[in-house]
C-alpha positions in Angstrom: -5.6 33.5 7.7 -9.2 31.6 6.4 -11.9 34.2 7.4 -12.6 34.4 4.0 -13.3 31.7 3.8 -16.7 29.5 4.3 -17.0 27.2 7.0 -17.3 23.8 4.1 -14.3 25.5 2.7 -12.1 25.4 5.6 -13.3 22.1 7.3 -11.9 21.0 3.6 -9.1 22.9 3.1 -7.5 21.3 6.5 -8.6 17.2 5.3 -6.5 18.1 2.3 -2.9 19.4 4.2 -3.5 16.7 7.3 -4.0 14.4 3.7 -1.2 15.3 2.6 1.3 15.5 5.4 0.2 12.1 6.9 0.3 10.5 3.3 2.8 13.0 1.6 0.3 13.3 -1.3 -3.4 15.3 -1.9 -6.7 13.0 -1.8 -9.1 13.3 -4.8 -11.8 15.3 -5.7 -13.9 11.6 -5.0 -11.7 11.2 -1.6 -13.2 14.8 0.1 -16.7 13.9 -1.6 -16.4 10.0 0.9 -15.3 12.6 3.3 -17.9 15.0 4.0 -20.1 13.5 2.4 -20.4 15.7 -0.8 -22.6 14.0 -3.7 -21.3 15.4 -6.5 -17.6 15.1 -7.7 -18.4 18.8 -8.9 -19.7 20.3 -6.2 -15.8 19.2 -4.2 -14.6 20.6 -7.1 -16.2 24.3 -7.1 -15.5 24.5 -2.8 -11.2 23.5 -4.3 -11.5 26.5 -7.0 -12.5 28.7 -4.5 -9.8 28.4 -2.2 -7.4 28.2 -4.7 -9.1 31.8 -6.2 -8.3 32.8 -3.0 -4.5 31.4 -2.8 -4.4 28.4 -0.4 -4.2 26.0 -3.1 -2.4 24.9 -6.1 -3.7 23.1 -9.3 -2.1 22.0 -11.8 -4.9 20.8 -14.7 -5.0 17.6 -16.5 -2.6 16.4 -13.3 -4.1 13.0 -10.6 -3.8 15.2 -7.7 -2.7 17.4 -9.2 -3.3 19.8 -6.2 -0.4 21.7 -3.8 -0.1 23.9 -1.1 1.0 28.0 -1.1 5.4 26.4 -0.7 5.3 23.3 -2.5 3.9 20.1 -0.7 2.0 18.0 -2.3 1.9 18.6 -5.2 -0.1 15.1 -7.7 1.4 15.4 -10.0 1.4 11.9 -12.2 3.2 12.5 -15.8 5.3 14.6 -15.2 8.1 11.8 -13.5 7.9 13.0 -10.0 7.3 10.8 -7.5 2.7 9.9 -6.3 4.0 8.4 -3.0 6.1 8.4 -0.5 8.7 5.5 -1.2 8.5 1.6 0.1 12.4 -0.3 0.2 12.2 -3.6 -1.6 13.9 -6.0 0.1 13.8 -8.7 -1.8 11.4 -11.0 -3.3 9.3 -14.4 -2.2 7.8 -16.8 -3.7 4.5 -17.8 -4.5 5.2 -21.0 -4.7 8.3 -23.1 -2.7 10.4 -21.0 -0.3 13.6 -19.4 -1.5 16.5 -17.5 -0.7 14.9 -14.4 0.0 17.5 -11.5 -0.8 18.5 -8.5 1.0 17.8 -5.4 -1.7 18.8 -2.6 0.6 20.0 -0.5 -2.8 16.8 -0.2 -4.0 13.5 2.0 -3.2 10.0 2.3 -5.7 7.4 4.6 -4.6 4.0 3.3 -4.6 0.1 5.8 -3.8 -0.9 4.9 -0.2 -4.6 3.6 -2.6 -2.3 0.2 -3.1 -3.1 -0.5 1.0 0.9 0.5 1.8 2.0 3.6 5.4 4.8 3.9 6.8 6.5 1.7 8.0 5.6 -1.6 4.7 8.5 -2.5 3.1 7.7 -5.0 -0.5 8.7 -7.9 -1.7 8.3 -9.2 -5.2 6.4 -11.7 -6.0 8.1 -15.4 -8.6 6.1 -18.2 -8.9 2.0 -18.0 -8.9 1.1 -20.2 -6.0 -1.3 -17.7 -5.4 -2.6 -17.0 -8.3 -6.5 -17.5 -7.4 -5.7 -15.0 -4.9 -4.8 -11.9 -7.3 -1.1 -12.4 -6.8 0.5 -12.8 -9.6 4.6 -13.1 -10.8 6.6 -10.1 -10.5 4.0 -7.7 -8.5 5.1 -6.1 -5.5 3.4 -7.2 -2.5 3.3 -4.9 0.6 3.4 -6.2 3.6 3.7 -5.2 6.9 5.6 -6.4 9.1 4.6 -7.2 12.9 1.0 -7.2 11.7 -0.5 -10.6 14.2 -1.2 -13.0 11.7 -5.3 -14.9 12.4 -5.9 -17.6 10.5 -6.4 -17.5 6.9 -4.2 -14.0 6.6 -2.6 -14.7 3.7 2.1 -13.8 5.0 5.3 -13.4 4.5 6.6 -16.6 6.2 10.1 -17.4 7.0 11.0 -21.0 7.1 14.3 -22.0 8.7 16.3 -19.0 8.7 16.6 -17.3 5.1 14.0 -18.8 2.6 11.1 -16.8 2.7 7.3 -18.0 1.0 3.7 -16.4 0.5 1.3 -17.8 1.2 -2.6 -18.5 3.1 -1.5 -19.0 6.9 -3.3 -21.3 9.1 -2.2 -22.1 12.6 -2.6 -26.2 13.9 -4.2 -27.3 17.2 -0.3 -28.4 18.1 1.4 -25.7 17.0 1.5 -27.2 13.3 1.9 -24.1 11.0 0.5 -25.5 7.5 0.4 -23.1 4.5 -2.0 -23.6 1.5 -1.6 -22.0 -1.9 -4.2 -20.1 -4.2 -3.6 -22.9 -7.0 -5.0 -25.9 -7.2 -1.3 -26.6 -9.6 0.3 -27.0 -5.5 0.5 -29.1 -2.5 0.1 -27.0 1.8 3.3 -27.1 3.8 2.5 -28.4 6.6 5.6 -27.2 8.8 5.8 -28.1 12.6 8.0 -25.3 13.8 9.8 -28.2 17.1 12.3 -29.9 13.4 12.2 -26.9 11.1 12.2 -23.0 13.1 9.1 -20.6 11.5 8.2 -17.8 11.2 5.7 -14.3 9.7 7.5 -11.1 8.6 4.3 -9.7 8.1 0.7 -10.3 6.8 0.1 -8.6 3.0 -1.8 -5.4 2.9 -1.9 -4.9 -1.0 0.0 -6.2 -4.2 1.6 -2.9 -7.4 0.8 -4.0 -10.9 3.4 -2.9 -13.0 2.3 -3.1 -16.7 
């Protein structure tokens, strides 16, 4: 029963429930403020406190996204060793340099926040090499890749060269179907591939980067 809630409280509760269902984590105070055009995060905090007092939410003070629904859904308990986001498969590594073998690693899943750009169906590749450092993609980073996404000229994509080699580069399709893969580091040369000679396909488009500090 939500009759005891104000219209705005009902809206905020519905938004939080929807985000927990969609993302597996509750929205931040700032995300709620942006969604409803509330100028001050303190205004959102007051609504959340009211929802907690009326039994619609539970809060854990001092914890990022530390809000849950009755029944335990959506606890954002960073710092307690629990996952803060959905889990994504780390399928191997990709070269930000010359193409290398993309080693399959089916036994490793990682939990990352949707703030990294990920959504269900995406996968992760560990970056090896520094040819994309000018785009902020460094060795050891995790590339968040969206399979099946259309590759447009200028997109950063994971390209399969031949049957098993993969590389991460900025993609351009030239007249005649020739593929040009452009690094973001002047120490590396462009890679030109003629699909009539070497099979080439786009495995997915880069949508985010996760850096382990």
